[in-house]
C-alpha positions in Angstrom: 6.3 1.5 -20.2 8.1 3.9 -17.9 5.9 6.9 -18.6 2.7 4.9 -18.1 3.5 3.4 -14.7 6.2 5.6 -13.0 3.7 7.7 -11.0 1.7 4.7 -9.7 4.9 2.9 -8.7 6.2 6.0 -7.0 2.9 6.5 -5.0 2.9 2.8 -4.0 6.5 3.0 -2.8 5.9 6.3 -1.1 3.0 4.8 0.9 5.3 2.0 2.0 8.4 4.1 2.9 6.8 7.5 3.9 10.0 9.1 2.5 9.9 10.9 -0.8 13.6 10.5 -1.5 13.5 6.8 -0.7 10.5 6.3 -2.8 12.3 8.0 -5.7 15.3 5.8 -5.2 13.2 2.6 -5.0 11.2 3.7 -8.1 14.5 4.1 -10.0 15.6 0.7 -8.7 12.3 -0.8 -9.7 12.7 0.3 -13.3 16.3 -0.6 -13.4 15.5 -4.1 -12.3 12.6 -4.3 -14.7 14.6 -3.2 -17.7 17.4 -5.5 -16.7 15.1 -8.5 -16.6 12.9 -7.7 -19.6 14.1 -10.8 -21.4 12.8 -12.9 -18.6 9.3 -11.2 -18.6 6.7 -13.8 -19.5 3.4 -12.3 -18.3 0.9 -10.6 -20.6 0.3 -7.7 -18.1 3.2 -5.3 -17.4 1.6 -3.3 -14.5 1.3 -6.2 -12.0 4.8 -7.4 -12.9 6.2 -3.9 -12.3 4.4 -3.7 -8.9 5.9 -7.1 -8.1 9.4 -5.8 -8.9 8.6 -2.7 -6.8 7.4 -4.8 -3.9 10.6 -6.9 -4.0 12.8 -3.8 -4.2 10.9 -2.5 -1.1 11.4 -5.8 0.7 15.1 -5.8 -0.1 15.4 -2.2 1.1 13.3 -2.9 4.2 15.5 -5.8 5.2 18.5 -3.5 5.2 16.5 -1.1 7.5 15.8 -3.6 10.2 16.6 -1.2 13.0 14.1 1.4 11.6 10.4 0.7 12.1 8.2 0.3 9.0 5.6 3.1 8.7 3.0 3.8 6.1 1.9 7.3 5.0 -0.3 9.2 7.4 -3.0 9.7 4.8 -3.9 7.0 2.4 -5.5 9.0 -0.4 -3.4 11.1 -2.8 -5.3 14.2 -1.7 -7.8 14.9 1.0 -11.4 15.3 0.0 -11.5 18.9 -1.4 -15.3 19.0 -1.3 -15.1 19.3 2.5 -14.8 23.1 2.8 -15.9 23.3 6.4 -12.7 23.1 8.6 -14.5 20.9 11.1 -15.4 18.4 8.2 -11.8 18.6 7.0 -10.5 17.9 10.5 -12.8 14.9 11.0 -11.8 13.6 7.5 -8.1 13.9 8.4 -8.6 12.2 11.8 -10.5 9.3 10.2 -7.7 8.7 7.7 -5.1 8.8 10.5 -7.1 6.2 12.5 -7.5 4.0 9.5 -3.7 4.3 8.9 -3.0 3.2 12.4 -5.2 0.2 12.0 -3.6 -0.7 8.7 -0.2 -0.6 10.5 -1.4 -3.3 13.0 -2.2 -5.8 10.2 0.1 -8.6 9.2 2.2 -7.6 6.2 0.3 -9.7 3.6 -3.0 -8.2 4.6 -1.5 -4.6 4.5 -0.2 -5.2 1.0 -3.4 -6.7 -0.2 -5.5 -3.8 1.1 -3.1 -1.2 -0.3 -3.1 -2.9 -3.7 -6.8 -3.3 -3.7 -7.2 0.4 -2.9 -5.1 1.0 -6.0 -7.7 -0.8 -8.1 -5.7 -4.0 -8.7 -7.7 -7.1 -9.4 -7.4 -10.3 -7.3 -5.2 -11.9 -9.9 -3.0 -8.8 -10.2 -2.5 -8.7 -6.4 -1.7 -12.4 -6.4 0.9 -11.8 -9.1 2.5 -8.9 -7.2 2.6 -10.7 -3.9 3.5 -14.1 -5.3 0.5 -15.8 -3.7 -2.6 -17.5 -5.1 -5.9 -15.7 -5.7 -7.6 -17.5 -2.9 -4.9 -16.3 -0.5 -5.5 -12.7 -1.7 -9.2 -13.0 -1.1 -8.6 -14.5 2.3 -6.0 -11.7 3.2 -8.4 -9.0 2.1 -11.3 -10.4 4.0 -9.4 -11.0 7.2 -7.6 -7.6 6.9 -10.8 -5.7 6.4 -12.5 -7.7 9.1 -9.7 -6.9 11.6 -9.9 -3.2 10.6 -13.6 -3.2 11.2 -13.1 -4.8 14.6 -10.5 -2.3 15.5 -12.7 0.5 14.4 -15.6 -0.9 16.5 -13.4 -1.2 19.5 -12.2 2.4 19.1 -15.7 3.6 18.9 -16.7 1.6 22.0 -13.7 3.0 23.9 -14.7 6.5 22.9 -18.2 6.0 24.1 -17.0 4.7 27.5 -14.9 7.8 28.1 
């Protein structure tokens, strides 16, 4: 169980905390909590359950960090697109991810989480299980979050054209 999911859990927590050490600590806490409550595990899928445990570990940590603002990583993908050899293309690609990241930060927490988990290839049912909401709410959160990000993107483009 640990070897199969530790990297995904770490990446998820790193995206949430933007701190490698904190992500490592929360990953360790996630697996400690998971192993401690294995006898209570009733689901047939381990991965969504582990992400739910990770999410709750993050929420508990975040509540303790009330004075510090919540940031997500500057770049959402694990690696930048290596096919973009031209430095100008690379710069544009980096700037686009930075803008997308800023838009993601402006979304309500449930929409942020739904979009992040969706980007990690979770199904609606798995996202619902991780976040403790129903599938309809996941679909609604994804739709509204993506819609808001598109609107913010459009507004950004319109502002650029006015300048």
